Backbone as CSV, one residue per row, in Angstrom:
resi,resn,N_x,N_y,N_z,CA_x,CA_y,CA_z,C_x,C_y,C_z
1,UNK,124.768,80.917,89.667,124.572,81.707,90.882,123.073,81.802,91.095
2,UNK,122.593,81.622,92.053,121.071,82.048,92.886,120.937,83.185,93.116
3,UNK,120.058,83.666,92.857,119.664,85.190,92.780,118.666,84.830,94.218
4,UNK,118.519,85.268,95.188,117.963,85.368,96.515,116.621,86.302,96.080
5,UNK,116.427,86.947,95.355,115.154,87.851,95.565,114.855,87.792,93.691
6,UNK,114.666,86.546,93.385,113.841,86.452,92.444,112.069,86.880,92.402
7,UNK,112.113,86.848,90.940,110.675,87.964,90.596,109.538,86.623,90.930
8,UNK,109.838,85.374,90.836,108.769,84.587,90.840,109.035,83.910,92.500
9,UNK,109.441,84.389,93.234,109.311,83.909,94.820,107.932,84.318,95.315
10,UNK,107.632,83.666,96.051,106.493,83.924,96.447,106.000,84.971,97.832
11,UNK,105.022,85.602,97.835,105.390,87.017,98.669,103.796,86.306,99.691
12,UNK,104.166,85.945,100.807,103.358,85.570,101.939,102.502,86.877,102.497
13,UNK,101.260,87.149,102.479,100.705,88.063,103.515,99.535,86.987,104.286
14,UNK,99.934,87.480,105.769,99.538,86.442,107.220,98.146,87.365,107.249
15,UNK,96.913,85.922,107.490,95.750,86.457,107.977,96.404,86.602,109.471
16,UNK,95.187,87.089,110.342,95.577,87.647,111.978,95.147,86.196,112.421
17,UNK,94.967,85.503,112.010,94.105,84.172,112.730,95.545,83.190,112.411
18,UNK,96.187,83.174,111.639,97.512,82.464,111.055,98.720,83.318,111.934
19,UNK,98.492,84.023,112.257,99.882,84.674,113.003,99.557,84.532,114.498
20,UNK,98.093,84.746,115.026,97.861,84.768,116.403,98.044,82.666,116.557
21,UNK,97.896,82.116,115.456,98.019,80.658,115.601,99.750,80.462,115.808
22,UNK,100.435,80.915,115.296,102.131,81.069,114.986,102.618,81.470,116.605
23,UNK,102.005,82.352,117.345,102.178,82.852,118.711,101.919,81.638,119.270
24,UNK,100.685,81.253,119.267,100.062,80.412,120.365,100.817,78.891,120.819
25,UNK,101.193,78.455,118.934,101.656,77.126,119.114,103.185,76.919,119.150
26,UNK,103.787,78.110,118.469,105.217,78.352,117.868,106.221,79.376,118.449
27,UNK,105.567,79.980,119.333,106.731,81.133,120.086,107.666,80.516,121.000
28,UNK,107.572,79.385,121.472,109.020,79.027,122.213,110.061,78.830,121.306
29,UNK,110.719,80.269,121.361,111.971,80.187,120.654,113.091,79.384,120.984
30,UNK,113.118,78.509,122.102,113.814,77.413,122.076,114.112,76.313,121.381
31,UNK,112.698,76.230,120.756,112.049,75.010,119.890,111.972,75.735,118.558
32,UNK,111.618,76.651,118.181,110.979,77.130,116.893,111.501,78.862,116.599
33,UNK,113.186,78.771,117.157,113.696,79.862,116.807,113.764,79.888,115.042
34,UNK,113.961,79.075,114.491,114.261,79.005,113.121,113.230,79.589,111.964
35,UNK,111.952,78.849,112.825,110.592,79.833,112.244,110.645,81.167,112.038
36,UNK,110.909,81.794,113.179,110.717,83.138,113.769,112.127,84.060,112.724
37,UNK,113.068,83.131,112.713,113.932,84.093,111.706,113.900,83.747,110.621
38,UNK,113.329,82.919,110.310,112.937,82.769,108.586,111.731,83.992,108.456
39,UNK,110.932,84.037,109.326,109.547,85.310,108.868,110.452,86.568,108.710
40,UNK,111.392,86.451,110.117,112.223,88.137,109.633,113.040,88.060,108.719
41,UNK,113.535,86.897,107.752,114.707,87.145,106.702,113.470,87.464,105.698
42,UNK,112.254,86.746,105.505,111.238,87.106,104.362,110.642,88.509,104.478
43,UNK,110.485,89.203,105.695,110.459,90.349,105.810,111.512,90.968,105.208
44,UNK,112.669,91.038,105.656,113.637,91.774,104.944,113.629,91.840,103.874
45,UNK,113.397,90.428,103.433,113.263,90.490,101.612,112.302,90.970,100.875
46,UNK,111.202,91.341,101.662,109.861,91.767,100.870,108.916,90.926,100.419
47,UNK,109.184,89.525,101.551,108.193,88.430,101.083,107.235,87.880,102.356
48,UNK,107.424,88.596,103.126,106.316,88.349,104.169,105.551,90.110,104.569
49,UNK,104.284,89.815,104.245,103.187,90.950,104.554,102.356,90.802,105.005
50,UNK,102.392,91.977,106.123,101.255,92.025,107.047,100.538,93.352,106.738
51,UNK,99.300,93.407,105.989,98.540,94.560,105.562,97.968,95.426,107.028
52,UNK,98.027,96.827,106.312,97.144,97.406,107.524,96.465,97.224,108.353
53,UNK,95.504,96.428,107.519,93.848,96.214,108.089,94.488,94.796,109.627
54,UNK,95.136,93.748,108.881,95.420,92.915,109.718,96.380,93.382,110.859
55,UNK,97.533,94.517,110.735,98.301,94.618,111.744,97.695,95.555,112.609
56,UNK,96.161,96.490,112.298,95.537,96.972,113.415,95.214,95.848,114.225
57,UNK,94.367,95.023,113.383,93.652,93.993,114.207,94.708,93.072,115.198
58,UNK,95.942,92.947,114.952,96.784,91.787,115.767,97.815,92.970,117.262
59,UNK,97.881,94.569,116.658,98.734,95.217,117.460,97.593,95.730,118.055
60,UNK,96.823,96.915,117.552,95.753,97.760,117.990,94.969,97.233,118.390
61,UNK,94.121,96.334,117.835,92.518,95.994,118.619,92.536,94.635,119.374
62,UNK,93.434,93.706,118.955,93.040,92.143,119.476,93.318,92.398,121.292
63,UNK,92.227,92.288,121.752,92.077,91.970,123.333,92.914,90.772,123.750
64,UNK,93.122,90.054,123.124,93.962,88.596,124.286,95.278,89.205,124.291
65,UNK,95.992,88.404,124.972,97.374,88.463,125.474,98.128,87.922,124.297
66,UNK,98.721,89.033,123.385,99.653,88.429,122.739,100.918,89.461,122.538
67,UNK,101.378,89.454,123.642,102.869,90.409,123.858,104.130,89.842,122.920
68,UNK,104.324,88.609,122.479,105.122,88.060,121.775,104.957,88.490,120.610
69,UNK,103.391,88.231,119.988,103.635,88.781,118.538,103.381,90.262,118.363
70,UNK,102.695,90.822,119.369,102.584,92.472,119.298,104.195,92.865,119.128
71,UNK,104.995,92.505,120.097,106.453,92.786,120.178,107.336,92.788,118.893
72,UNK,107.045,91.215,118.530,107.806,91.067,117.241,107.347,91.666,115.680
73,UNK,105.749,91.881,115.752,105.369,92.900,114.624,106.057,94.005,114.628
74,UNK,105.868,94.747,115.859,106.563,96.294,115.756,107.493,96.578,115.638
75,UNK,108.415,95.103,116.047,109.943,95.107,115.478,110.429,94.962,113.778
76,UNK,109.296,94.455,113.338,109.290,93.771,111.678,108.364,95.293,111.164
77,UNK,107.762,95.937,111.836,106.862,96.743,111.035,107.475,97.376,109.904
78,UNK,108.586,97.847,109.921,109.286,98.695,108.651,109.307,97.705,107.365
79,UNK,109.845,96.620,107.803,109.838,95.412,106.504,108.761,95.146,106.033
80,UNK,107.394,94.910,106.887,106.518,93.848,106.518,105.090,94.375,106.730
81,UNK,105.241,95.739,107.122,103.992,96.607,106.904,103.471,96.899,105.485
82,UNK,102.226,96.664,104.891,101.810,96.870,103.828,100.300,98.047,103.797
83,UNK,100.968,99.125,103.089,99.606,99.790,103.514,98.615,99.635,101.927
84,UNK,97.150,99.288,102.230,96.411,98.986,101.177,96.474,100.293,100.004
85,UNK,96.697,99.790,98.761,96.597,100.860,97.938,95.311,101.122,97.121
86,UNK,95.176,102.160,96.340,93.938,102.412,95.711,93.182,101.205,94.944
87,UNK,93.658,100.793,94.065,93.345,99.179,93.606,92.771,98.162,94.445
88,UNK,93.531,97.681,95.376,93.457,96.697,96.338,91.904,97.578,97.268
89,UNK,91.979,98.875,97.353,90.748,99.225,98.176,89.348,99.402,97.356
90,UNK,89.660,99.279,95.935,88.484,99.344,94.969,88.174,97.476,95.482
91,UNK,89.162,96.791,94.870,88.580,95.441,94.798,88.043,94.976,96.492
92,UNK,88.696,95.566,97.209,87.984,95.134,98.694,86.785,95.556,98.785
93,UNK,86.354,96.860,98.579,84.702,97.388,98.749,84.055,96.503,97.597
94,UNK,84.490,95.719,96.545,83.806,94.781,95.730,83.495,93.602,96.551
95,UNK,84.625,93.354,97.422,84.339,92.023,98.153,83.385,92.225,98.821
96,UNK,83.458,92.993,100.086,82.518,93.654,100.636,81.071,93.609,100.278
97,UNK,80.832,94.523,99.520,79.565,94.384,98.656,78.920,93.155,98.330
98,UNK,79.729,91.842,97.781,79.186,90.987,97.273,79.069,89.967,98.100
99,UNK,79.622,90.094,99.512,79.498,89.143,100.439,79.242,89.857,101.665
100,UNK,78.275,91.130,101.506,77.670,91.373,103.052,76.732,90.346,103.520
101,UNK,76.102,89.609,102.566,74.572,88.746,103.022,75.534,87.378,103.479
102,UNK,76.782,86.879,102.959,77.303,85.541,102.619,77.331,84.681,104.143
103,UNK,77.560,86.016,105.387,78.344,85.349,106.559,79.557,85.148,106.568
104,UNK,80.167,85.942,105.508,81.751,85.871,104.969,81.995,86.899,105.977
105,UNK,81.466,88.058,106.386,81.790,89.046,106.977,81.065,89.042,108.666
106,UNK,81.892,89.473,109.727,81.467,89.583,110.615,80.615,90.618,111.192
107,UNK,79.214,90.536,111.100,78.177,91.651,111.702,78.613,92.580,112.990
108,UNK,79.041,92.307,113.647,79.782,93.338,114.794,80.663,94.181,114.169
109,UNK,81.750,93.864,113.350,82.699,94.763,112.863,82.124,95.716,111.793
110,UNK,81.065,95.306,110.784,80.718,96.002,110.153,79.814,97.145,110.576
111,UNK,79.426,97.114,112.010,78.536,97.813,112.405,79.280,99.144,113.280
112,UNK,80.261,98.242,113.974,81.271,99.136,114.645,82.245,100.116,113.869
113,UNK,83.185,100.726,114.601,84.460,101.248,114.033,85.328,100.819,113.246
114,UNK,85.426,99.341,113.515,86.839,98.437,113.127,86.232,98.062,112.008
115,UNK,87.030,97.842,110.826,87.194,97.291,109.395,87.257,95.440,109.575
116,UNK,86.885,95.180,108.832,86.944,93.834,108.772,87.969,93.579,107.870
117,UNK,89.164,92.571,108.562,90.330,92.650,107.878,90.454,91.983,106.205
118,UNK,89.717,90.681,106.240,89.643,90.037,105.359,89.302,90.700,103.845
119,UNK,88.431,90.962,103.414,88.444,91.697,102.223,89.554,92.385,102.117
120,UNK,90.040,93.159,102.858,91.270,93.792,102.469,92.375,93.123,102.203
121,UNK,92.120,92.140,103.296,93.663,90.948,102.545,93.611,90.587,101.108
122,UNK,92.119,90.182,100.794,91.903,89.447,99.622,92.233,90.591,98.588
123,UNK,91.629,91.620,98.489,91.869,92.635,97.935,93.447,93.083,97.648
124,UNK,94.336,93.140,98.574,95.477,93.172,98.256,95.986,92.238,97.620
125,UNK,96.054,90.777,98.177,96.747,89.778,97.434,96.236,89.423,95.947
126,UNK,95.092,89.675,95.755,94.646,89.954,94.021,95.504,90.721,93.554
127,UNK,95.338,91.560,94.010,96.205,92.755,93.192,97.673,92.848,93.297
128,UNK,98.360,92.489,94.194,99.836,92.128,94.344,100.129,91.132,94.272
129,UNK,99.150,89.926,94.095,100.025,88.496,93.717,100.168,88.078,95.142
130,UNK,99.791,88.179,95.892,100.598,87.775,97.624,99.664,86.342,97.592
131,UNK,100.629,85.624,98.466,99.869,84.408,98.583,99.409,84.803,100.370
132,UNK,98.111,84.450,100.010,97.116,84.383,102.034,97.599,83.554,102.641
133,UNK,98.180,83.407,103.959,98.439,82.315,104.600,97.418,82.313,105.855
134,UNK,96.644,81.526,106.205,95.568,81.640,107.087,94.948,80.300,107.533
135,UNK,94.219,79.797,108.596,94.172,78.669,109.397,92.603,78.589,108.883
136,UNK,92.017,79.208,108.259,90.536,79.090,108.235,90.581,77.708,107.099
137,UNK,89.270,77.252,107.313,89.111,76.050,106.552,89.063,76.579,104.909
138,UNK,89.081,75.304,104.078,88.998,75.535,102.539,87.802,75.181,101.948
139,UNK,87.035,74.258,102.897,85.870,73.808,102.215,84.812,74.345,102.638
140,UNK,84.733,75.504,103.347,83.687,76.423,103.645,83.346,77.644,102.698
141,UNK,82.339,77.587,102.254,82.115,78.595,101.214,81.777,79.947,101.277
142,UNK,81.912,80.165,102.956,81.941,81.876,103.090,83.002,82.075,104.394
143,UNK,84.012,81.388,103.936,85.560,81.549,104.663,86.568,82.151,103.580
144,UNK,87.438,82.180,104.231,88.563,83.288,103.272,88.680,82.341,102.678
145,UNK,89.483,80.880,102.204,89.678,80.756,101.083,88.958,80.540,99.915
146,UNK,87.733,80.180,100.401,86.644,80.159,99.019,86.234,81.639,98.837
147,UNK,86.302,82.530,99.068,85.913,83.916,99.095,87.082,84.204,98.012
148,UNK,88.361,84.234,98.880,89.454,84.771,98.105,89.419,84.239,96.599
149,UNK,89.336,82.881,96.741,89.621,82.040,95.200,88.749,82.797,93.982
150,UNK,87.396,83.007,94.824,86.746,84.035,93.348,87.193,85.186,93.219
151,UNK,87.962,85.786,93.537,88.656,86.965,93.290,90.335,87.104,92.657
152,UNK,90.432,85.718,92.591,91.902,85.432,92.117,92.451,85.426,92.878
153,UNK,92.560,85.286,94.180,93.727,85.344,95.328,93.843,83.681,95.727
154,UNK,95.168,83.687,95.917,95.664,81.869,95.925,95.868,82.008,98.071
155,UNK,95.406,81.061,98.584,95.560,80.849,99.920,95.995,79.291,100.197
156,UNK,96.796,79.147,101.531,97.534,78.102,101.928,97.270,78.309,103.396
157,UNK,97.099,77.089,103.961,97.570,76.891,105.015,98.992,77.124,105.873
158,UNK,98.761,77.150,107.008,100.116,77.429,108.065,101.051,76.110,107.441
159,UNK,100.575,74.593,108.118,101.310,73.380,107.246,101.703,73.820,105.685
160,UNK,101.358,74.222,105.024,101.353,74.180,103.734,102.803,75.615,103.451
161,UNK,102.610,76.523,104.214,103.335,77.586,104.447,104.782,77.012,104.600
162,UNK,104.775,76.254,105.912,105.849,75.618,106.669,106.635,74.251,105.628
163,UNK,105.459,73.885,104.685,106.471,72.885,103.683,106.819,73.814,102.554
164,UNK,106.363,74.883,102.363,107.006,75.869,101.167,108.410,76.383,101.890
165,UNK,108.346,76.629,102.930,109.812,76.974,103.412,110.698,76.130,104.080
166,UNK,110.522,74.887,103.767,111.076,73.401,103.891,111.352,72.922,105.141
167,UNK,110.458,73.794,106.107,110.428,73.128,107.226,110.030,71.607,107.599
168,UNK,110.431,70.996,108.512,110.624,69.827,108.957,110.932,69.471,110.615
169,UNK,109.855,68.894,110.837,110.182,68.371,112.498,110.942,67.363,112.373
170,UNK,112.328,67.487,113.314,113.246,66.277,113.396,113.567,66.081,114.901
171,UNK,113.687,65.052,115.291,114.144,64.888,116.712,115.196,64.904,116.821
172,UNK,115.922,65.920,117.705,117.204,65.886,118.264,117.812,64.768,118.512
173,UNK,119.203,65.240,118.632,119.917,63.858,119.229,120.873,64.194,120.336
């Protein structure tokens, strides 16, 4: 018998850009309902995580019109919300300190009252073994995938996430 909650099952932590991209291109439920149902199932299974800093960026701080995404995340919050723990916080501070001049961090967020989510996403992923889902380029040295790899955190793009989950685009009859 197959165990739906095996230890080696991937746990995905989404970057805010990946979430916004999902909403922007995949929020038509008449076409992409299966995707959002799968995300909800992953959330219930403890395998879809939105860390506190990403949640704040998308739900509280994002200035654009993200009504669908904000509403969906608020409904899923009790299942997907992940609060950054002490070990992840310590590693996140190290990520910030070691990358402050690399172009990885946005200067406006460092000066302002809001924290940049990416270092905390890396800290949580490295400590908890989450796979980061992001839209950022994998080939640029100061982008999330390259910086995350330096700290042992794995990243995948949206297309790879969809492949991992078994999604295939097929024409209906």
